[in-house]
N, C-alpha and C positions, 0 to 999 in steps of 0.2 A: 639317415641321421649319421654325422661323422665322430667318432670319437673323440673327446678333450684328452689333449695329452698331459702327462703329469708338467713338463715344461711349460705347456699353456696356462695350467693353474699357478704356478710359481709366477710367472710373468704378470699376470693378471692382479694377483695379490699385492706383488712388488710395486706395481704402478699405482696402486691405490695409496699402499704404507710403504713409502721409498725405504724406509730404514729396517724393513721386516727381515727376518732369518726364516725362512719357510722351507719345511720338510715335507714332503708328499709321498705318498706309498698308495699303490693301487692293489687292491686284493679283492677275489671273487668277481672275476670278469673285469671288463674294462670302464666301468660307471660307477664304482665303489671306491671311495679315496678315504685316507686317514691323512690328516693334514694339522701340523703345528705350525703354529705362528706367534713368534715372539716381535714385538713391538712396542716402542716407546710411546705409539699411538694410543695404546690401551691402558696406561698411566690413569688410575682414578675413575676408571670405567669399569662397570661390573662384567660379568661373565656374557652376559645376554647382550649388552650393547658390543662387546667385543666380537661376537660373533655375528650380529646383525653388520658390523663393519666389514667383515669378511664375506659373508652374503653378498651384500652391496657391492664388493670388488668381483665376485664371481658373475655378477648380473645373471643374465638369460641363460647361463650354462647350468644355473641351478634349477631351471624349469626344464631342461633340456637332457644334455649330455652327461650331467652327473644326478645319478640316483641316489646314491647315499654318500654322507659326508660325515665323518668320524673327525670331529675339530676339536682341537685343544688350543687355547691361547692363553696369553700371559703377556705382562708388560716385561719389558727389559730393564 
């Protein structure tokens, strides 16, 4: 299994949320990530829905290459 790269994570999120400002950091190996996403698409949505939107953007990577994801989201 090939490790997902920080730039790949950013691109996947921005593809689904074009106005998103995305900050990604890797910690504890190459499959643990801290991600902050700020997007107007999150306006009016609770945190659970915001996180689901990011998980959907990452797709199958959440089942394979990304072992842990510390996620922070907020509306812009």
